[in-house]
C-alpha positions in Angstrom: -15.9 15.8 29.2 -14.0 14.8 32.4 -12.9 17.6 34.7 -9.2 16.8 34.0 -9.7 17.0 30.2 -9.8 20.4 28.5 -10.9 21.6 25.1 -8.1 23.3 23.1 -7.5 24.2 19.5 -4.9 22.5 17.3 -2.7 25.6 16.9 -2.3 25.8 20.6 -0.8 22.3 21.0 0.6 21.6 17.5 1.1 24.7 15.3 2.3 24.6 11.7 6.0 24.2 11.3 7.3 26.1 8.3 11.1 26.1 8.4 12.7 25.2 5.1 15.3 22.7 3.8 17.4 23.0 0.6 16.5 20.6 -2.3 20.1 19.3 -2.4 19.4 17.6 1.0 16.5 15.6 -0.4 16.2 12.2 -2.0 13.6 9.6 -2.9 13.5 8.3 0.7 13.1 11.6 2.6 11.0 13.8 0.2 7.3 13.6 1.0 4.6 14.8 -1.3 0.9 14.0 -1.5 1.8 11.5 -4.3 3.9 9.3 -2.1 1.7 9.4 1.0 -0.6 6.4 1.2 -4.3 6.6 1.5 -6.3 5.7 4.6 -3.5 6.4 7.1 -1.2 4.0 5.3 2.1 6.0 5.9 4.5 6.7 3.0 6.4 5.1 0.2 9.4 6.1 -1.8 9.0 9.2 -4.0 9.2 9.0 -7.7 9.9 12.7 -8.0 12.4 14.8 -6.0 12.9 18.5 -6.6 16.4 19.5 -7.7 16.2 23.2 -6.8 14.5 25.5 -4.4 13.4 24.8 -0.9 10.8 22.5 0.8 9.3 22.4 4.2 11.5 20.7 6.8 10.2 17.9 8.9 11.9 16.0 11.8 11.2 12.9 13.9 7.9 13.1 15.8 6.4 15.7 13.4 3.0 15.0 12.0 2.6 15.3 8.2 -0.9 15.6 6.6 -1.7 15.8 2.9 -3.8 18.9 2.2 -5.0 17.7 -1.2 -8.2 15.7 -1.2 -8.4 15.3 2.6 -10.9 12.4 2.1 -8.0 10.2 1.2 -6.9 10.5 4.9 -3.1 10.7 4.2 -1.2 11.2 7.5 2.3 10.1 8.6 4.1 10.3 12.0 7.7 11.2 10.9 10.6 9.0 12.1 13.3 10.7 10.2 14.5 14.1 8.8 13.5 15.4 5.4 11.4 17.8 3.4 7.9 17.9 1.9 6.0 19.7 -0.8 3.7 22.7 -0.3 0.7 20.4 -0.4 1.8 18.6 2.8 1.2 20.3 6.2 3.8 19.8 9.0 2.5 20.0 12.6 5.1 20.2 15.4 3.7 19.4 18.9 4.6 21.6 21.9 6.2 19.0 24.1 5.3 20.3 27.5 1.6 20.6 26.6 0.9 17.6 24.4 2.3 14.2 23.5 3.2 14.1 19.8 1.9 10.6 19.3 -1.4 11.4 21.0 -1.9 14.3 18.7 -1.0 12.1 15.7 -3.7 9.6 16.7 -6.2 12.4 17.4 -5.6 13.8 13.9 -6.0 10.2 12.5 -9.6 10.2 13.4 -12.2 10.4 10.6 -13.6 13.5 12.3 -10.4 15.5 11.6 -10.5 14.7 7.8 -14.2 15.4 7.7 -13.4 18.8 9.3 -10.7 19.5 6.6 -13.2 18.6 3.9 -15.9 20.8 5.4 -13.7 23.8 5.0 -12.0 22.8 1.8 -11.8 24.8 -1.4 -12.2 23.4 -4.9 -14.2 20.5 -6.4 -12.1 18.3 -8.6 -9.1 18.6 -6.3 -10.3 20.0 -2.9 -7.7 21.5 -0.6 -8.1 22.0 3.1 -8.4 25.6 4.3 -5.1 26.4 6.0 -6.7 29.2 8.0 -9.4 27.0 9.5 -7.4 23.8 10.1 -5.5 25.3 13.1 -8.9 26.0 14.7 -9.8 22.3 14.9 -11.0 21.5 18.5 -9.2 18.8 20.5 -10.3 17.3 23.8 -7.0 17.1 25.6 -6.4 14.9 28.7 -3.5 15.3 31.1 -0.1 14.3 29.7 0.1 11.0 31.5 -3.3 10.0 30.1 -2.2 11.2 26.6 0.9 8.9 26.8 -1.2 5.9 27.9 -3.6 6.3 25.1 -0.8 6.8 22.6 1.0 3.7 24.0 -2.1 1.5 23.6 -2.6 2.6 20.0 1.1 2.5 19.0 1.2 -1.1 20.2 -1.1 -2.0 17.3 1.1 0.0 14.9 4.2 -1.8 16.3 2.7 -5.2 15.7 1.7 -4.1 12.1 5.3 -2.8 11.5 6.8 -6.0 12.8 4.6 -8.0 10.4 5.6 -5.8 7.5 9.3 -6.3 8.3 8.7 -10.1 8.3 6.9 -9.9 5.0 9.7 -7.9 3.5 12.3 -10.4 4.6 10.4 -13.3 3.2 9.7 -11.5 -0.1 13.4 -10.5 -0.5 14.6 -14.0 0.1 12.2 -15.3 -2.6 13.2 -12.5 -5.0 16.9 -12.9 -4.5 16.6 -16.7 -5.2 14.5 -16.0 -8.3 17.2 -13.7 -9.7 20.0 -16.1 -8.8 18.2 -19.1 -10.4 16.4 -17.6 -13.4 18.3 -14.4 -14.3 21.9 -15.2 -13.4 21.3 -18.9 -14.3 22.9 -20.2 -11.1 20.1 -22.7 -10.4 20.7 -26.0 -8.6 22.9 -28.1 -10.9 23.9 -25.2 -13.2 27.5 -26.3 -13.0 26.9 -29.2 -15.3 24.1 -27.7 -17.4 24.5 -27.4 -21.1 23.4 -24.3 -23.0 21.8 -23.9 -26.4 24.1 -22.0 -28.7 21.2 -20.3 -30.5 18.9 -19.2 -27.6 21.6 -18.9 -24.9 19.3 -20.8 -22.5 20.0 -24.0 -20.7 18.8 -27.1 -22.5 15.2 -27.8 -21.7 14.3 -24.1 -21.3 12.1 -22.2 -23.8 11.6 -18.6 -24.7 7.9 -18.0 -24.8 5.4 -15.2 -25.1 3.2 -14.5 -22.1 0.0 -15.5 -23.8 1.5 -18.9 -24.6 1.6 -19.9 -20.9 -1.7 -18.2 -19.7 -5.2 -19.4 -19.7 -6.6 -15.9 -19.4 -5.5 -12.4 -19.9 -8.3 -9.8 -19.6 -9.7 -6.8 -17.8 -12.4 -6.9 -15.1 -15.9 -5.6 -14.9 -17.7 -2.2 -14.9 -18.9 -2.2 -11.3 -22.4 -1.2 -10.0 -21.3 0.1 -6.6 -23.4 -0.6 -3.5 -22.9 0.2 0.2 -23.7 -3.3 1.4 -24.8 -6.7 0.3 -22.4 -6.9 -2.7 -19.1 -8.6 -3.3 -15.7 -7.0 -3.3 -14.1 -5.5 -6.4 -10.3 -4.7 -6.5 -9.3 -1.4 -8.0 -5.9 0.1 -8.8 -5.5 1.6 -5.3 -5.5 -2.0 -3.9 -2.3 -2.8 -5.8 0.9 -1.4 -4.5 4.4 -2.7 -3.6 3.6 -6.0 -5.3 0.8 -6.7 -2.8 -3.0 -6.7 -2.9 -4.6 -4.7 -0.1 -8.3 -5.5 0.1 -8.8 -2.6 2.6 -9.5 -0.3 -0.4 -12.0 -2.7 -2.1 -15.5 -1.4 -2.8 -18.6 -3.5 -3.2 -20.4 -4.2 -6.5 -24.0 -5.4 -6.7 -24.6 -9.2 -6.8 -27.1 -8.5 -9.6 -24.2 -7.8 -11.9 -23.5 -10.8 -14.0 -19.8 -11.8 -14.1 -18.2 -14.1 -16.6 -16.5 -17.0 -14.8 -13.1 -16.0 -16.2 -13.3 -12.7 -14.4 -13.9 -14.2 -10.9 -10.5 -14.3 -9.2 -8.7 -17.5 -8.3 -5.8 -18.1 -5.9 -2.5 -17.0 -7.4 -4.0 -14.9 -10.2 -1.7 -12.0 -11.2 -3.1 -8.5 -11.3 -1.7 -5.6 -13.3 -2.8 -2.0 -13.1 -3.6 -1.0 -16.7 -4.6 2.7 -16.8 -2.9 6.0 -16.1 0.6 7.4 -15.8 2.3 6.5 -12.5 -0.2 3.6 -11.8 0.0 1.5 -15.0 2.2 -1.5 -14.7 2.0 -2.2 -10.9 1.9 -5.9 -10.4 0.7 -8.1 -7.5 -0.3 -11.7 -7.1 -3.3 -12.5 -5.0 -2.2 -15.4 -2.9 -5.5 -16.8 -1.7 -9.1 -16.4 -2.7 -11.9 -17.7 -0.4 -14.8 -15.5 -1.6 -16.3 -14.3 -4.8 -14.1 -11.3 -5.8 -13.2 -9.6 -9.1 -11.4 -6.5 -10.4 -12.7 -3.5 -12.2 -11.9 -2.5 -15.8 -8.7 -0.7 -14.9 -7.0 -3.9 -13.8 -5.9 -6.9 -15.9 -6.0 -10.5 -14.7 -3.3 -12.9 -15.8 -3.9 -16.5 -15.1 -1.3 -19.3 -15.6 -2.0 -22.5 -17.5 -2.1 -25.6 -15.3 1.2 -27.0 -16.6 3.5 -24.3 -15.2 4.2 -23.0 -11.7 1.9 -20.1 -10.7 4.4 -18.9 -8.1 7.1 -18.8 -10.7 4.9 -16.9 -13.2 4.0 -14.4 -10.5 7.6 -13.6 -9.6 8.5 -13.4 -13.3 5.8 -10.9 -14.1 6.8 -8.9 -11.0 10.4 -9.0 -12.2 9.2 -7.6 -15.6 7.2 -4.8 -14.1 9.5 -2.1 -15.5 9.0 -3.5 -19.0 5.3 -3.6 -18.6 5.1 0.0 -17.5 6.6 1.0 -20.9 3.9 -0.8 -22.8 1.3 1.9 -22.1 -0.1 3.8 -25.1 -2.2 6.9 -25.4 -2.3 10.5 -24.1 -0.3 11.3 -20.9 -3.3 11.0 -18.6 -5.1 8.3 -20.5 -2.5 5.7 -21.3 -3.7 2.1 -21.4 -2.1 -1.3 -21.3 -3.6 -3.6 -24.0 -4.0 -7.3 -23.3 -2.6 -7.9 -26.8 0.6 -6.1 -26.1 1.0 -7.7 -22.7 0.5 -11.2 -24.1 2.7 -10.7 -27.3 5.5 -8.4 -26.2 6.5 -9.8 -22.8 8.9 -12.6 -23.5 9.7 -15.1 -20.7 12.6 -17.5 -20.3 10.7 -20.6 -19.2 12.8 -23.1 -17.2 12.1 -26.8 -16.9 9.0 -27.9 -15.0 11.3 -29.6 -12.5 13.1 -26.3 -11.7 9.8 -24.4 -11.5 8.4 -27.0 -9.1 11.5 -26.8 -6.9 11.2 -23.1 -6.7 7.5 -23.4 -5.8 7.9 -26.1 -3.2 10.8 -24.1 -1.6 8.8 -20.9 -1.2 5.2 -21.8 -1.1 5.3 -22.0 2.8 6.7 -18.5 2.8 3.9 -17.2 0.7 1.4 -18.8 3.0 3.0 -17.0 5.9 2.9 -13.7 4.0 -0.8 -14.2 3.3 -1.5 -14.8 7.0 0.5 -11.8 8.0 -1.4 -9.6 5.5 -4.7 -10.8 6.9 -3.4 -10.2 10.5 -2.4 -6.7 9.7 -5.8 -5.9 8.2 -7.5 -7.1 11.4 -5.1 -5.1 13.6 -5.8 -2.0 11.6 -9.6 -2.5 11.9 -9.2 -3.1 15.7 -7.1 0.0 16.1 -9.4 2.2 14.1 -12.4 1.0 16.1 -10.6 1.7 19.4 -9.2 5.1 18.3 -12.3 7.3 18.5 -13.5 5.5 21.7 -10.3 6.3 23.5 -10.3 9.9 22.4 -13.9 10.5 23.5 -13.6 8.8 26.9 -16.0 6.0 26.0 -13.4 3.5 27.2 -11.4 3.8 30.4 -7.7 3.8 29.5 -6.8 1.9 32.7 -9.0 -1.0 31.7 -7.2 -1.4 28.4 -3.6 -0.8 29.4 -2.8 -4.4 30.1 -5.2 -6.5 28.2 -5.9 -4.9 24.8 -2.8 -5.9 22.9 -2.8 -9.4 24.3 -6.2 -9.8 22.8 -5.0 -8.3 19.5 -2.2 -10.8 19.2 
């Protein structure tokens, strides 16, 4: 360790923050629990549950939130707003004149910190970090100017990722708003002169069909035989969130495992989580496939017939996600979505092929941009996570990276 770096423990630079906030101040956007923190340092999403009474732990901008349940999921978030969190989320508040909050956030983002939490954890099925030992975690702390330089380099990656996410959101919102305008509100190009069927209530040329009438394949994936290397990727339920497929969470299954051709994914296949409360019903369309890849038995593949627009069907099933979630049957923790119910009970207002094609040709370029941005973000995350431990252990001179690193990343 360099002479100007010193070893400290976590509680001396970022102790627990335990001040409380009333439940009436909380909502789906500012309440954080382990359930709405995303795995592998993915940040947060909106909460599906918000307490209506009692108090929660307060957090503010620049605080660091870490889930204390199952530390191996590596759930951590750098707060950018005010809110409250559950008892299973730890809030660290940095002492400003000693440490840079973003530097500490990145230091705690290292795999080493989560390994430390797991080493001292209690429980087997749902291990929790030991709140007495966590504050004793050792940190190699450089001078404040160096901390800020390191944080600036790493946050540059996160800024690029965030900008890409904003672009993706705008493109998706435009496509979704147009979908609702054309196919839900029936204000499609030429609607002013369109004639409607008195029985179906649909424009002439449209049909009301069951999902299985316009699909080539509806079925679950395979039971994987996991391997560390040499296999091909298999998508699980964690990969499907916010109507996107994140291959970061894929595992590998052995190439010796025989797979029926129907279960090998194709571009624009639609994937639906099909097991478990809170997970069942999530929908995402995989935009491009350039490798052998499949899904496990907890995910259903829906593949459009050749005669309809795959982009149209993808948006339609996303629009019906709420209805799909209600099709699950079984005990609370074992609900399942059957392919029969999915195919028979989801009814679709199918527009003319000309209108489907117009929608697809209008938005296909956008989806190609979205796919490229998703790939770019995955590469940025990989580069950041490789760089992170090297910067923190002095393997790389900060001054060498200050100007050139992010230009290379872009």
